[in-house]
N, CA and C atoms as a LAMMPS dump frame, in Angstrom:
ITEM: TIMESTEP
0
ITEM: NUMBER OF ATOMS
675
ITEM: BOX BOUNDS ff ff ff
-5.0000000000000000e+02 5.0000000000000000e+02
-5.0000000000000000e+02 5.0000000000000000e+02
-5.0000000000000000e+02 5.0000000000000000e+02
ITEM: ATOMS id mol type element x y z
1 1 1 N 404.912 -93.866 426.643
2 1 2 C 405.517 -92.793 427.439
3 1 3 C 404.761 -92.655 428.761
4 2 1 N 405.472 -92.905 429.843
5 2 2 C 404.834 -92.858 431.147
6 2 3 C 405.563 -91.878 432.056
7 3 1 N 405.186 -91.891 433.337
8 3 2 C 405.777 -90.951 434.281
9 3 3 C 407.285 -91.148 434.412
10 4 1 N 407.737 -92.408 434.337
11 4 2 C 409.174 -92.685 434.45
12 4 3 C 409.941 -92.065 433.295
13 5 1 N 409.393 -92.206 432.093
14 5 2 C 410.021 -91.627 430.902
15 5 3 C 410.209 -90.125 431.058
16 6 1 N 409.156 -89.456 431.519
17 6 2 C 409.236 -88.006 431.638
18 6 3 C 410.039 -87.558 432.856
19 7 1 N 410.096 -88.4 433.868
20 7 2 C 410.951 -88.073 435.005
21 7 3 C 412.408 -88.041 434.559
22 8 1 N 412.79 -89.005 433.747
23 8 2 C 414.155 -89.042 433.218
24 8 3 C 414.408 -87.871 432.264
25 9 1 N 413.387 -87.507 431.516
26 9 2 C 413.539 -86.438 430.526
27 9 3 C 413.601 -85.054 431.173
28 10 1 N 412.886 -84.892 432.272
29 10 2 C 412.844 -83.576 432.914
30 10 3 C 413.904 -83.4 433.996
31 11 1 N 414.484 -84.489 434.472
32 11 2 C 415.479 -84.389 435.552
33 11 3 C 416.641 -83.455 435.204
34 12 1 N 417.217 -83.552 433.994
35 12 2 C 418.319 -82.622 433.655
36 12 3 C 417.87 -81.162 433.608
37 13 1 N 416.621 -80.945 433.211
38 13 2 C 416.095 -79.582 433.166
39 13 3 C 415.984 -79.027 434.572
40 14 1 N 415.438 -79.829 435.47
41 14 2 C 415.296 -79.395 436.863
42 14 3 C 416.666 -79.106 437.478
43 15 1 N 417.622 -79.978 437.149
44 15 2 C 418.968 -79.8 437.697
45 15 3 C 419.599 -78.505 437.193
46 16 1 N 419.448 -78.262 435.896
47 16 2 C 420.081 -77.073 435.301
48 16 3 C 419.46 -75.793 435.851
49 17 1 N 418.145 -75.767 435.921
50 17 2 C 417.479 -74.573 436.449
51 17 3 C 417.816 -74.394 437.926
52 18 1 N 417.873 -75.502 438.665
53 18 2 C 418.26 -75.437 440.072
54 18 3 C 419.668 -74.884 440.247
55 19 1 N 420.563 -75.274 439.35
56 19 2 C 421.936 -74.754 439.408
57 19 3 C 421.958 -73.252 439.146
58 20 1 N 421.189 -72.811 438.138
59 20 2 C 421.127 -71.382 437.851
60 20 3 C 420.638 -70.608 439.074
61 21 1 N 419.588 -71.119 439.707
62 21 2 C 419.036 -70.45 440.881
63 21 3 C 420.047 -70.438 442.02
64 22 1 N 420.76 -71.557 442.176
65 22 2 C 421.768 -71.648 443.224
66 22 3 C 422.922 -70.681 443.024
67 23 1 N 423.159 -70.333 441.767
68 23 2 C 424.222 -69.358 441.448
69 23 3 C 423.743 -67.916 441.592
70 24 1 N 422.47 -67.762 441.948
71 24 2 C 421.925 -66.418 442.124
72 24 3 C 421.549 -65.729 440.826
73 25 1 N 421.4 -66.486 439.754
74 25 2 C 421.038 -65.917 438.467
75 25 3 C 419.57 -65.479 438.462
76 26 1 N 419.3 -64.435 437.701
77 26 2 C 417.924 -63.965 437.541
78 26 3 C 417.363 -64.568 436.25
79 27 1 N 416.387 -65.467 436.413
80 27 2 C 415.831 -66.21 435.295
81 27 3 C 414.476 -65.659 434.892
82 28 1 N 414.104 -65.918 433.65
83 28 2 C 412.722 -65.704 433.227
84 28 3 C 412.407 -66.675 432.104
85 29 1 N 411.118 -66.943 431.951
86 29 2 C 410.639 -67.774 430.85
87 29 3 C 409.922 -66.869 429.864
88 30 1 N 410.186 -67.054 428.577
89 30 2 C 409.408 -66.375 427.546
90 30 3 C 408.415 -67.368 426.978
91 31 1 N 407.156 -67.004 426.911
92 31 2 C 406.148 -67.959 426.441
93 31 3 C 405.112 -67.292 425.554
94 32 1 N 404.726 -68.019 424.491
95 32 2 C 403.666 -67.563 423.597
96 32 3 C 402.327 -68.196 423.957
97 33 1 N 402.322 -69.082 424.962
98 33 2 C 401.114 -69.752 425.443
99 33 3 C 400.396 -70.504 424.324
100 34 1 N 401.158 -71.266 423.546
101 34 2 C 400.587 -72.221 422.615
102 34 3 C 400.553 -73.572 423.31
103 35 1 N 399.933 -74.554 422.687
104 35 2 C 399.847 -75.883 423.303
105 35 3 C 401.228 -76.425 423.641
106 36 1 N 402.18 -76.229 422.718
107 36 2 C 403.505 -76.801 422.95
108 36 3 C 404.299 -76.014 423.997
109 37 1 N 403.774 -74.864 424.428
110 37 2 C 404.444 -74.071 425.463
111 37 3 C 404.169 -74.6 426.868
112 38 1 N 403.063 -75.3 427.025
113 38 2 C 402.56 -75.606 428.364
114 38 3 C 403.449 -76.565 429.162
115 39 1 N 404.015 -77.623 428.554
116 39 2 C 404.891 -78.489 429.358
117 39 3 C 406.048 -77.742 430.016
118 40 1 N 406.703 -76.847 429.291
119 40 2 C 407.806 -76.095 429.887
120 40 3 C 407.322 -75.258 431.059
121 41 1 N 406.184 -74.603 430.911
122 41 2 C 405.643 -73.804 432.009
123 41 3 C 405.347 -74.681 433.221
124 42 1 N 404.818 -75.864 432.974
125 42 2 C 404.512 -76.814 434.052
126 42 3 C 405.787 -77.256 434.76
127 43 1 N 406.838 -77.536 433.997
128 43 2 C 408.113 -77.965 434.579
129 43 3 C 408.73 -76.857 435.417
130 44 1 N 408.783 -75.655 434.854
131 44 2 C 409.387 -74.536 435.57
132 44 3 C 408.607 -74.213 436.84
133 45 1 N 407.28 -74.253 436.746
134 45 2 C 406.452 -73.961 437.926
135 45 3 C 406.688 -74.978 439.032
136 46 1 N 406.985 -76.227 438.666
137 46 2 C 407.243 -77.251 439.687
138 46 3 C 408.556 -77.001 440.42
139 47 1 N 409.404 -76.162 439.841
140 47 2 C 410.692 -75.844 440.464
141 47 3 C 410.569 -74.59 441.332
142 48 1 N 409.968 -73.545 440.776
143 48 2 C 409.836 -72.294 441.521
144 48 3 C 408.779 -71.405 440.891
145 49 1 N 407.941 -70.807 441.729
146 49 2 C 406.984 -69.828 441.239
147 49 3 C 407.639 -68.471 441.07
148 50 1 N 408.818 -68.308 441.628
149 50 2 C 409.484 -67.011 441.602
150 50 3 C 410.075 -66.676 440.233
151 51 1 N 410.117 -67.661 439.332
152 51 2 C 410.623 -67.396 437.987
153 51 3 C 409.48 -66.794 437.174
154 52 1 N 409.589 -65.532 436.777
155 52 2 C 408.478 -64.902 436.057
156 52 3 C 408.356 -65.427 434.631
157 53 1 N 407.131 -65.388 434.113
158 53 2 C 406.842 -65.787 432.741
159 53 3 C 406.447 -64.528 431.981
160 54 1 N 407.222 -64.189 430.965
161 54 2 C 406.938 -62.994 430.177
162 54 3 C 406.177 -63.367 428.907
163 55 1 N 405.096 -62.68 428.696
164 55 2 C 404.269 -62.846 427.5
165 55 3 C 404.357 -61.569 426.695
166 56 1 N 404.8 -61.673 425.454
167 56 2 C 404.897 -60.501 424.596
168 56 3 C 403.53 -60.231 423.984
169 57 1 N 402.868 -59.24 424.501
170 57 2 C 401.524 -58.886 424.03
171 57 3 C 401.655 -57.912 422.858
172 58 1 N 401.56 -58.442 421.661
173 58 2 C 401.741 -57.619 420.459
174 58 3 C 400.56 -56.713 420.166
175 59 1 N 399.421 -57.013 420.77
176 59 2 C 398.208 -56.266 420.448
177 59 3 C 397.483 -56.834 419.244
178 60 1 N 398.06 -57.883 418.642
179 60 2 C 397.452 -58.511 417.465
180 60 3 C 397.119 -59.984 417.703
181 61 1 N 397.189 -60.432 418.935
182 61 2 C 396.912 -61.835 419.234
183 61 3 C 395.434 -62.174 419.036
184 62 1 N 395.172 -63.442 418.776
185 62 2 C 393.798 -63.929 418.809
186 62 3 C 393.252 -63.715 420.227
187 63 1 N 391.986 -63.325 420.364
188 63 2 C 391.393 -63.242 421.71
189 63 3 C 391.492 -64.576 422.447
190 64 1 N 391.438 -65.688 421.694
191 64 2 C 391.549 -67.012 422.312
192 64 3 C 392.891 -67.175 423.02
193 65 1 N 393.937 -66.613 422.445
194 65 2 C 395.263 -66.719 423.059
195 65 3 C 395.312 -65.978 424.383
196 66 1 N 394.724 -64.799 424.427
197 66 2 C 394.718 -64.016 425.67
198 66 3 C 393.933 -64.757 426.752
199 67 1 N 392.794 -65.306 426.376
200 67 2 C 391.994 -66.052 427.35
201 67 3 C 392.737 -67.303 427.819
202 68 1 N 393.402 -67.984 426.888
203 68 2 C 394.142 -69.201 427.244
204 68 3 C 395.314 -68.859 428.163
205 69 1 N 395.993 -67.766 427.89
206 69 2 C 397.078 -67.309 428.773
207 69 3 C 396.564 -67.119 430.196
208 70 1 N 395.439 -66.445 430.325
209 70 2 C 394.875 -66.194 431.656
210 70 3 C 394.456 -67.497 432.322
211 71 1 N 393.915 -68.418 431.533
212 71 2 C 393.499 -69.717 432.072
213 71 3 C 394.692 -70.494 432.616
214 72 1 N 395.767 -70.557 431.827
215 72 2 C 396.952 -71.3 432.245
216 72 3 C 397.639 -70.628 433.424
217 73 1 N 397.672 -69.309 433.422
218 73 2 C 398.28 -68.575 434.535
219 73 3 C 397.576 -68.909 435.846
220 74 1 N 396.256 -68.992 435.791
221 74 2 C 395.491 -69.323 436.999
222 74 3 C 395.654 -70.801 437.361
223 75 1 N 395.577 -71.678 436.361
224 75 2 C 395.65 -73.114 436.62
225 75 3 C 397 -73.516 437.223
226 76 1 N 398.089 -72.943 436.705
227 76 2 C 399.421 -73.307 437.181
228 76 3 C 399.968 -72.34 438.226
229 77 1 N 399.189 -71.315 438.55
230 77 2 C 399.611 -70.308 439.522
231 77 3 C 400.936 -69.672 439.104
232 78 1 N 400.942 -69.137 437.895
233 78 2 C 402.14 -68.554 437.323
234 78 3 C 402.199 -67.051 437.573
235 79 1 N 403.401 -66.546 437.645
236 79 2 C 403.624 -65.098 437.727
237 79 3 C 403.844 -64.598 436.302
238 80 1 N 402.748 -64.278 435.606
239 80 2 C 402.814 -63.87 434.204
240 80 3 C 402.871 -62.346 434.111
241 81 1 N 403.828 -61.877 433.328
242 81 2 C 404 -60.439 433.103
243 81 3 C 403.909 -60.176 431.607
244 82 1 N 403.034 -59.284 431.221
245 82 2 C 402.903 -58.932 429.815
246 82 3 C 403.794 -57.74 429.502
247 83 1 N 404.466 -57.814 428.367
248 83 2 C 405.305 -56.705 427.92
249 83 3 C 404.842 -56.274 426.539
250 84 1 N 404.814 -54.981 426.3
251 84 2 C 404.236 -54.44 425.062
252 84 3 C 405.175 -53.428 424.415
253 85 1 N 404.943 -53.175 423.157
254 85 2 C 405.72 -52.182 422.414
255 85 3 C 405.46 -50.785 422.963
256 86 1 N 406.486 -49.952 422.918
257 86 2 C 406.339 -48.552 423.317
258 86 3 C 405.782 -47.708 422.181
259 87 1 N 405.708 -48.299 420.992
260 87 2 C 405.222 -47.576 419.818
261 87 3 C 403.731 -47.839 419.647
262 88 1 N 402.924 -46.81 419.699
263 88 2 C 401.475 -46.985 419.595
264 88 3 C 401.095 -47.535 418.225
265 89 1 N 399.943 -48.174 418.162
266 89 2 C 399.506 -48.788 416.909
267 89 3 C 399.294 -47.739 415.806
268 90 1 N 398.937 -46.529 416.16
269 90 2 C 398.715 -45.505 415.125
270 90 3 C 400.021 -45.078 414.462
271 91 1 N 401.137 -45.407 415.096
272 91 2 C 402.444 -45.114 414.509
273 91 3 C 403.063 -46.341 413.85
274 92 1 N 402.296 -47.412 413.768
275 92 2 C 402.791 -48.642 413.168
276 92 3 C 402.178 -48.861 411.782
277 93 1 N 402.094 -47.789 411.03
278 93 2 C 401.529 -47.848 409.677
279 93 3 C 402.505 -47.221 408.685
280 94 1 N 402.459 -47.709 407.455
281 94 2 C 403.326 -47.16 406.425
282 94 3 C 402.687 -45.905 405.81
283 95 1 N 403.313 -45.385 404.758
284 95 2 C 402.846 -44.142 404.142
285 95 3 C 401.458 -44.265 403.54
286 96 1 N 401.052 -45.493 403.245
287 96 2 C 399.718 -45.726 402.67
288 96 3 C 398.664 -46.007 403.737
289 97 1 N 399.069 -45.988 404.985
290 97 2 C 398.124 -46.225 406.067
291 97 3 C 397.926 -47.679 406.406
292 98 1 N 398.717 -48.571 405.805
293 98 2 C 398.606 -50.007 406.096
294 98 3 C 399.499 -50.37 407.274
295 99 1 N 399 -51.26 408.127
296 99 2 C 399.826 -51.73 409.23
297 99 3 C 401.074 -52.411 408.676
298 100 1 N 402.161 -52.297 409.427
299 100 2 C 403.413 -52.901 408.976
300 100 3 C 403.319 -54.422 408.832
301 101 1 N 402.387 -55.077 409.541
302 101 2 C 402.321 -56.534 409.39
303 101 3 C 401.962 -56.925 407.961
304 102 1 N 401.352 -55.989 407.212
305 102 2 C 401.002 -56.269 405.816
306 102 3 C 402.086 -55.822 404.85
307 103 1 N 402.756 -54.72 405.163
308 103 2 C 403.728 -54.162 404.209
309 103 3 C 405.186 -54.408 404.589
310 104 1 N 405.457 -54.54 405.877
311 104 2 C 406.829 -54.75 406.339
312 104 3 C 406.792 -55.605 407.608
313 105 1 N 406.494 -56.891 407.471
314 105 2 C 406.307 -57.743 408.647
315 105 3 C 407.542 -57.847 409.537
316 106 1 N 408.736 -57.739 408.967
317 106 2 C 409.941 -57.789 409.794
318 106 3 C 409.995 -56.599 410.744
319 107 1 N 409.62 -55.419 410.241
320 107 2 C 409.616 -54.231 411.104
321 107 3 C 408.512 -54.345 412.152
322 108 1 N 407.377 -54.923 411.766
323 108 2 C 406.286 -55.14 412.725
324 108 3 C 406.755 -56.035 413.863
325 109 1 N 407.456 -57.114 413.52
326 109 2 C 407.962 -58.029 414.553
327 109 3 C 409.002 -57.339 415.427
328 110 1 N 409.802 -56.467 414.817
329 110 2 C 410.792 -55.741 415.619
330 110 3 C 410.093 -54.858 416.652
331 111 1 N 409.093 -54.109 416.202
332 111 2 C 408.401 -53.18 417.1
333 111 3 C 407.629 -53.909 418.194
334 112 1 N 407.004 -55.031 417.841
335 112 2 C 406.056 -55.672 418.752
336 112 3 C 406.584 -56.908 419.475
337 113 1 N 407.751 -57.417 419.073
338 113 2 C 408.294 -58.601 419.744
339 113 3 C 409.71 -58.366 420.269
340 114 1 N 410.592 -57.907 419.396
341 114 2 C 411.984 -57.756 419.81
342 114 3 C 412.157 -56.582 420.768
343 115 1 N 411.683 -55.419 420.364
344 115 2 C 411.842 -54.228 421.201
345 115 3 C 411.238 -54.389 422.6
346 116 1 N 410.018 -54.936 422.74
347 116 2 C 409.45 -55.08 424.086
348 116 3 C 410.222 -56.029 424.989
349 117 1 N 410.976 -56.966 424.399
350 117 2 C 411.71 -57.934 425.221
351 117 3 C 413.075 -57.407 425.657
352 118 1 N 413.596 -56.42 424.969
353 118 2 C 414.943 -55.941 425.267
354 118 3 C 415.112 -55.455 426.714
355 119 1 N 414.161 -54.696 427.295
356 119 2 C 414.333 -54.284 428.692
357 119 3 C 414.382 -55.47 429.655
358 120 1 N 413.658 -56.528 429.32
359 120 2 C 413.68 -57.732 430.165
360 120 3 C 415.059 -58.379 430.094
361 121 1 N 415.618 -58.456 428.893
362 121 2 C 416.936 -59.062 428.718
363 121 3 C 418.023 -58.249 429.426
364 122 1 N 417.85 -56.953 429.483
365 122 2 C 418.818 -56.109 430.184
366 122 3 C 418.808 -56.418 431.68
367 123 1 N 417.637 -56.71 432.223
368 123 2 C 417.488 -56.911 433.663
369 123 3 C 417.782 -58.338 434.111
370 124 1 N 417.646 -59.315 433.189
371 124 2 C 417.731 -60.724 433.561
372 124 3 C 418.99 -61.383 433.033
373 125 1 N 419.358 -62.523 433.637
374 125 2 C 420.574 -63.239 433.25
375 125 3 C 420.303 -64.419 432.317
376 126 1 N 419.226 -65.157 432.586
377 126 2 C 418.947 -66.396 431.858
378 126 3 C 417.558 -66.327 431.24
379 127 1 N 417.491 -66.562 429.946
380 127 2 C 416.226 -66.616 429.205
381 127 3 C 415.902 -68.079 428.925
382 128 1 N 414.909 -68.608 429.629
383 128 2 C 414.459 -69.989 429.41
384 128 3 C 413.463 -69.968 428.259
385 129 1 N 413.806 -70.665 427.205
386 129 2 C 413.079 -70.552 425.942
387 129 3 C 412.68 -71.933 425.448
388 130 1 N 411.437 -72.09 424.997
389 130 2 C 410.901 -73.399 424.645
390 130 3 C 411.079 -73.83 423.201
391 131 1 N 412.049 -73.287 422.462
392 131 2 C 412.235 -73.697 421.068
393 131 3 C 412.578 -75.182 420.982
394 132 1 N 412.137 -75.799 419.869
395 132 2 C 412.437 -77.218 419.618
396 132 3 C 413.137 -77.353 418.267
397 133 1 N 414.056 -78.285 418.186
398 133 2 C 414.829 -78.485 416.961
399 133 3 C 413.966 -78.949 415.809
400 134 1 N 412.852 -79.633 416.096
401 134 2 C 412.015 -80.167 415.012
402 134 3 C 411.068 -79.132 414.425
403 135 1 N 411.118 -77.892 414.916
404 135 2 C 410.19 -76.873 414.443
405 135 3 C 410.645 -76.18 413.163
406 136 1 N 411.951 -76.047 412.972
407 136 2 C 412.449 -75.363 411.779
408 136 3 C 413.94 -75.623 411.629
409 137 1 N 414.453 -75.326 410.447
410 137 2 C 415.885 -75.5 410.209
411 137 3 C 416.697 -74.541 411.067
412 138 1 N 416.19 -73.324 411.251
413 138 2 C 416.872 -72.35 412.096
414 138 3 C 417.056 -72.889 413.502
415 139 1 N 416.014 -73.489 414.047
416 139 2 C 416.063 -73.985 415.42
417 139 3 C 416.865 -75.28 415.519
418 140 1 N 416.928 -76.012 414.413
419 140 2 C 417.71 -77.246 414.393
420 140 3 C 419.197 -76.954 414.57
421 141 1 N 419.614 -75.759 414.215
422 141 2 C 421.017 -75.39 414.316
423 141 3 C 421.396 -74.881 415.71
424 142 1 N 420.433 -74.741 416.593
425 142 2 C 420.704 -74.198 417.926
426 142 3 C 421.289 -75.26 418.853
427 143 1 N 421.974 -74.775 419.879
428 143 2 C 422.455 -75.645 420.937
429 143 3 C 421.577 -75.502 422.164
430 144 1 N 421.852 -76.296 423.174
431 144 2 C 421.052 -76.224 424.403
432 144 3 C 421.172 -74.862 425.061
433 145 1 N 422.322 -74.241 424.939
434 145 2 C 422.509 -72.879 425.421
435 145 3 C 423.129 -72.043 424.304
436 146 1 N 422.909 -70.764 424.365
437 146 2 C 423.482 -69.848 423.388
438 146 3 C 423.568 -68.464 424.022
439 147 1 N 424.502 -67.679 423.555
440 147 2 C 424.622 -66.318 424.059
441 147 3 C 423.533 -65.437 423.457
442 148 1 N 422.926 -64.637 424.302
443 148 2 C 421.932 -63.673 423.86
444 148 3 C 422.459 -62.262 424.039
445 149 1 N 421.654 -61.256 423.735
446 149 2 C 422.102 -59.863 423.875
447 149 3 C 422.202 -59.422 425.329
448 150 1 N 422.971 -58.356 425.547
449 150 2 C 423.109 -57.73 426.868
450 150 3 C 423.686 -58.695 427.908
451 151 1 N 424.513 -59.642 427.439
452 151 2 C 425.17 -60.557 428.367
453 151 3 C 424.292 -61.685 428.88
454 152 1 N 423.118 -61.872 428.289
455 152 2 C 422.221 -62.943 428.737
456 152 3 C 422.646 -64.29 428.154
457 153 1 N 422.157 -65.339 428.79
458 153 2 C 422.334 -66.698 428.292
459 153 3 C 420.966 -67.264 427.955
460 154 1 N 420.823 -67.753 426.754
461 154 2 C 419.592 -68.44 426.356
462 154 3 C 419.723 -69.916 426.733
463 155 1 N 418.686 -70.448 427.381
464 155 2 C 418.655 -71.87 427.739
465 155 3 C 417.457 -72.494 427.048
466 156 1 N 417.704 -73.544 426.259
467 156 2 C 416.674 -74.195 425.448
468 156 3 C 416.423 -75.619 425.943
469 157 1 N 415.739 -75.786 427.06
470 157 2 C 415.574 -77.118 427.657
471 157 3 C 414.714 -78.085 426.845
472 158 1 N 413.858 -77.557 425.956
473 158 2 C 412.948 -78.411 425.191
474 158 3 C 413.481 -78.738 423.799
475 159 1 N 414.727 -78.402 423.539
476 159 2 C 415.262 -78.476 422.181
477 159 3 C 415.089 -79.861 421.55
478 160 1 N 415.308 -80.922 422.325
479 160 2 C 415.24 -82.276 421.772
480 160 3 C 413.884 -82.943 421.982
481 161 1 N 412.914 -82.217 422.48
482 161 2 C 411.563 -82.761 422.588
483 161 3 C 410.912 -82.704 421.201
484 162 1 N 409.897 -83.542 421.011
485 162 2 C 409.151 -83.52 419.748
486 162 3 C 407.658 -83.42 420.029
487 163 1 N 406.866 -83.413 418.981
488 163 2 C 405.416 -83.271 419.139
489 163 3 C 404.813 -84.365 419.996
490 164 1 N 405.326 -85.576 419.826
491 164 2 C 404.799 -86.697 420.61
492 164 3 C 405.096 -86.508 422.098
493 165 1 N 406.299 -86.048 422.42
494 165 2 C 406.639 -85.766 423.818
495 165 3 C 405.698 -84.722 424.405
496 166 1 N 405.481 -83.661 423.642
497 166 2 C 404.604 -82.583 424.105
498 166 3 C 403.193 -83.114 424.368
499 167 1 N 402.671 -83.885 423.416
500 167 2 C 401.313 -84.41 423.53
501 167 3 C 401.169 -85.299 424.763
502 168 1 N 402.087 -86.235 424.944
503 168 2 C 401.938 -87.192 426.049
504 168 3 C 402.256 -86.567 427.399
505 169 1 N 403.125 -85.563 427.425
506 169 2 C 403.352 -84.869 428.693
507 169 3 C 402.084 -84.135 429.109
508 170 1 N 401.449 -83.472 428.171
509 170 2 C 400.195 -82.776 428.493
510 170 3 C 399.129 -83.771 428.942
511 171 1 N 399.075 -84.912 428.273
512 171 2 C 398.086 -85.926 428.633
513 171 3 C 398.354 -86.472 430.03
514 172 1 N 399.614 -86.732 430.338
515 172 2 C 399.983 -87.273 431.651
516 172 3 C 399.588 -86.321 432.773
517 173 1 N 399.753 -85.025 432.546
518 173 2 C 399.497 -84.039 433.596
519 173 3 C 398.176 -83.296 433.4
520 174 1 N 397.362 -83.776 432.481
521 174 2 C 396.037 -83.198 432.24
522 174 3 C 396.132 -81.694 431.964
523 175 1 N 397.025 -81.35 431.034
524 175 2 C 397.224 -79.954 430.663
525 175 3 C 396.479 -79.666 429.364
526 176 1 N 395.738 -78.585 429.295
527 176 2 C 394.887 -78.316 428.123
528 176 3 C 395.669 -77.862 426.896
529 177 1 N 395.008 -77.955 425.753
530 177 2 C 395.554 -77.449 424.492
531 177 3 C 394.965 -76.072 424.217
532 178 1 N 395.681 -75.293 423.458
533 178 2 C 395.161 -74.001 422.996
534 178 3 C 393.857 -74.272 422.246
535 179 1 N 392.793 -73.522 422.508
536 179 2 C 391.489 -73.816 421.9
537 179 3 C 391.476 -73.788 420.376
538 180 1 N 392.375 -73.042 419.739
539 180 2 C 392.391 -72.97 418.285
540 180 3 C 393.056 -74.182 417.636
541 181 1 N 393.753 -74.984 418.429
542 181 2 C 394.418 -76.155 417.864
543 181 3 C 393.409 -77.105 417.232
544 182 1 N 392.258 -77.266 417.864
545 182 2 C 391.228 -78.17 417.34
546 182 3 C 390.659 -77.683 416.014
547 183 1 N 390.886 -76.404 415.71
548 183 2 C 390.403 -75.837 414.449
549 183 3 C 391.464 -75.864 413.346
550 184 1 N 392.618 -76.457 413.647
551 184 2 C 393.652 -76.581 412.626
552 184 3 C 394.788 -75.584 412.731
553 185 1 N 394.814 -74.803 413.805
554 185 2 C 395.918 -73.868 414.011
555 185 3 C 396.953 -74.558 414.916
556 186 1 N 398.058 -74.973 414.333
557 186 2 C 399.045 -75.743 415.091
558 186 3 C 400.216 -74.895 415.562
559 187 1 N 400.429 -73.755 414.942
560 187 2 C 401.432 -72.798 415.392
561 187 3 C 400.746 -71.439 415.357
562 188 1 N 400.58 -70.841 416.522
563 188 2 C 399.697 -69.681 416.634
564 188 3 C 400.475 -68.45 417.039
565 189 1 N 400.476 -67.463 416.168
566 189 2 C 401.106 -66.183 416.466
567 189 3 C 400.068 -65.091 416.451
568 190 1 N 400.403 -63.977 415.824
569 190 2 C 399.452 -62.882 415.712
570 190 3 C 398.354 -63.252 414.715
571 191 1 N 397.153 -62.787 414.992
572 191 2 C 396.001 -63.177 414.174
573 191 3 C 396.16 -62.809 412.693
574 192 1 N 396.65 -61.616 412.325
575 192 2 C 396.74 -61.289 410.896
576 192 3 C 397.734 -62.157 410.13
577 193 1 N 398.692 -62.751 410.838
578 193 2 C 399.776 -63.485 410.164
579 193 3 C 399.725 -64.988 410.426
580 194 1 N 398.588 -65.496 410.857
581 194 2 C 398.467 -66.928 411.177
582 194 3 C 397.308 -67.539 410.4
583 195 1 N 397.556 -68.689 409.811
584 195 2 C 396.536 -69.429 409.073
585 195 3 C 396.449 -70.869 409.597
586 196 1 N 395.366 -71.529 409.249
587 196 2 C 395.244 -72.946 409.572
588 196 3 C 396.261 -73.733 408.763
589 197 1 N 396.617 -74.902 409.277
590 197 2 C 397.612 -75.753 408.631
591 197 3 C 396.923 -76.926 407.943
592 198 1 N 397.4 -77.28 406.746
593 198 2 C 396.896 -78.47 406.066
594 198 3 C 397.154 -79.697 406.936
595 199 1 N 396.248 -80.684 406.899
596 199 2 C 396.411 -81.871 407.743
597 199 3 C 397.787 -82.524 407.629
598 200 1 N 398.365 -82.51 406.434
599 200 2 C 399.676 -83.122 406.228
600 200 3 C 400.793 -82.089 406.16
601 201 1 N 400.485 -80.854 406.524
602 201 2 C 401.46 -79.783 406.398
603 201 3 C 402.38 -79.673 407.597
604 202 1 N 403.414 -78.854 407.433
605 202 2 C 404.36 -78.585 408.498
606 202 3 C 403.681 -77.775 409.599
607 203 1 N 404.1 -78.007 410.839
608 203 2 C 403.499 -77.346 412.003
609 203 3 C 403.477 -75.831 411.864
610 204 1 N 404.544 -75.26 411.315
611 204 2 C 404.656 -73.802 411.225
612 204 3 C 404.277 -73.268 409.854
613 205 1 N 403.635 -74.102 409.054
614 205 2 C 403.237 -73.724 407.705
615 205 3 C 402.302 -72.519 407.682
616 206 1 N 401.503 -72.384 408.713
617 206 2 C 400.511 -71.32 408.736
618 206 3 C 401.016 -69.984 409.233
619 207 1 N 402.298 -69.887 409.595
620 207 2 C 402.844 -68.618 410.082
621 207 3 C 403.34 -67.783 408.916
622 208 1 N 402.96 -66.506 408.886
623 208 2 C 403.342 -65.572 407.82
624 208 3 C 403.057 -66.194 406.451
625 209 1 N 401.847 -66.732 406.337
626 209 2 C 401.453 -67.438 405.113
627 209 3 C 401.601 -66.531 403.888
628 210 1 N 402.258 -67.049 402.853
629 210 2 C 402.439 -66.298 401.623
630 210 3 C 403.594 -65.313 401.651
631 211 1 N 404.325 -65.259 402.741
632 211 2 C 405.454 -64.342 402.864
633 211 3 C 406.756 -65.134 402.919
634 212 1 N 407.843 -64.485 402.544
635 212 2 C 409.156 -65.116 402.64
636 212 3 C 409.703 -64.867 404.041
637 213 1 N 409.043 -65.471 405.005
638 213 2 C 409.374 -65.216 406.409
639 213 3 C 409.012 -66.453 407.229
640 214 1 N 409.907 -66.894 408.074
641 214 2 C 409.647 -68.074 408.895
642 214 3 C 409.897 -67.832 410.385
643 215 1 N 410.541 -66.72 410.73
644 215 2 C 410.834 -66.415 412.119
645 215 3 C 410.532 -64.947 412.39
646 216 1 N 410.174 -64.653 413.647
647 216 2 C 409.832 -63.276 413.999
648 216 3 C 411.059 -62.441 414.337
649 217 1 N 412.187 -63.11 414.577
650 217 2 C 413.393 -62.384 414.942
651 217 3 C 413.884 -62.701 416.348
652 218 1 N 413.012 -63.191 417.205
653 218 2 C 413.417 -63.53 418.566
654 218 3 C 414.515 -64.584 418.567
655 219 1 N 414.463 -65.481 417.576
656 219 2 C 415.415 -66.591 417.55
657 219 3 C 416.443 -66.451 416.427
658 220 1 N 416.472 -65.276 415.808
659 220 2 C 417.497 -65.002 414.794
660 220 3 C 418.302 -63.753 415.145
661 221 1 N 417.621 -62.736 415.646
662 221 2 C 418.313 -61.495 415.993
663 221 3 C 418.783 -61.461 417.445
664 222 1 N 418.053 -62.136 418.33
665 222 2 C 418.392 -62.111 419.746
666 222 3 C 419.17 -63.367 420.149
667 223 1 N 420.12 -63.746 419.307
668 223 2 C 420.962 -64.901 419.572
669 223 3 C 422.295 -64.687 418.855
670 224 1 N 423.371 -65.048 419.528
671 224 2 C 424.689 -64.879 418.917
672 224 3 C 424.944 -65.993 417.924
673 225 1 N 425.299 -65.626 416.704
674 225 2 C 425.551 -66.614 415.654
675 225 3 C 426.875 -67.329 415.91
């Protein structure tokens, strides 16, 4: 995989985003700032710095993730905007005083991921999202575009990329990996709900470990079936 390979792979993405901008659409990128997030941020930044990057700050992220976000924002000169829940953490506990991430993780994700993104979706037209089909069965069923809430359009430019594409694109452009990846964290979400992955395990195996949960809701509730 060389520069020519990736030029061919990214050309349709550049064209599509350029068309959206030419139509006067208001775009944004949603990013969790994991290793696999960085190529999309690099591609979008090469097109326009005016496209904001929204980071959903749940308040439960690993400190490493926050530092990595700041590092990438500076390195790529990104316009990163953090969005947070309006519900304070002291109100995010059940009757026993346990945080919802332990007793009701779906409600925790609603409060800290879905709700904070809704005002952005109301204001914007196009949500550029880095989901990949090889990450889960849910994502495998997605198309390149899909209708989102409040009249938005979801655009999934990385849908047909795979781990090898991500790795070699980062290598070609000297883009760093999330610091926890070297410790075995291959899919990194909130610290209480993320575990290391077995060497032969699925990339997202460590998310919501021990729970009957594979998605936070961003890609199940904020998409038209």
